[in-house]
C-alpha positions in Angstrom: 59.4 5.9 -10.1 56.0 6.4 -11.7 52.7 5.1 -10.4 52.4 2.3 -13.1 56.0 1.2 -12.5 55.3 1.0 -8.8 52.2 -1.1 -9.4 54.2 -3.4 -11.7 56.9 -3.7 -9.1 54.4 -4.5 -6.4 52.7 -7.2 -8.6 56.0 -8.9 -9.4 57.4 -8.6 -5.9 54.1 -10.0 -4.5 54.3 -12.9 -6.9 57.9 -13.7 -6.1 57.1 -13.5 -2.4 54.2 -15.9 -2.9 56.5 -18.3 -4.7 59.2 -18.1 -2.0 56.8 -18.8 0.9 55.9 -22.4 1.5 52.3 -23.6 1.5 49.3 -22.2 -0.2 48.4 -18.5 0.4 44.9 -17.2 -0.1 44.1 -14.5 -2.6 44.3 -14.1 -6.4 46.1 -11.5 -8.5 44.3 -8.6 -7.1 45.3 -9.6 -3.5 48.9 -10.2 -4.8 49.0 -6.7 -6.3 47.7 -5.1 -3.2 49.9 -7.0 -0.8 52.9 -6.5 -3.1 52.4 -2.7 -3.3 51.9 -2.5 0.5 55.0 -4.7 0.9 57.0 -2.5 -1.5 56.0 0.5 0.5 56.9 -1.3 3.8 60.2 -2.4 2.4 61.1 1.1 1.2 60.2 2.5 4.6 62.2 -0.1 6.5 65.1 0.2 4.1 65.1 4.0 4.6 64.9 3.7 8.4 67.4 0.8 8.9 69.8 1.0 6.0 69.4 4.5 4.6 68.3 3.1 1.3 65.2 4.3 -0.6 63.2 3.0 -3.5 65.3 4.6 -6.3 64.5 3.3 -9.7 62.7 0.4 -11.3 65.8 -1.4 -12.3 67.8 -1.0 -9.1 68.6 -4.2 -7.3 68.1 -2.6 -3.9 64.6 -1.5 -4.9 63.7 -5.1 -5.8 65.2 -6.6 -2.7 63.4 -4.2 -0.5 60.1 -4.7 -2.3 60.4 -8.5 -2.1 61.4 -8.4 1.5 58.6 -6.1 2.4 56.1 -8.3 0.5 57.4 -11.4 2.4 56.7 -9.6 5.7 53.2 -8.5 4.5 52.3 -12.0 3.2 53.4 -13.6 6.5 51.3 -11.2 8.5 48.4 -11.7 6.0 48.7 -15.5 6.3 48.6 -15.3 10.1 45.5 -13.1 10.1 43.6 -15.2 7.5 44.7 -18.5 8.9 43.3 -17.7 12.3 40.0 -16.4 11.0 39.3 -19.6 9.0 39.8 -21.8 12.0 37.4 -19.9 14.2 
């Protein structure tokens, strides 16, 4: 998968993850892109470690599920970190 396709995948996966999570998350499109790309990388790494699946192609369903799952994990962690820092 090319670099631009990976960025597009991360942006869309991050936006879907933000739509799935309840509540209001901080960050705009740049934060969504960064968290989505990090989430896609995390999802690909976890998928390779646990299930033996890798980020194959842009239109592969396993690629999208791993990227969205990784983005959900990253957004949850990001929400915990930023939620605590605002209260302090």
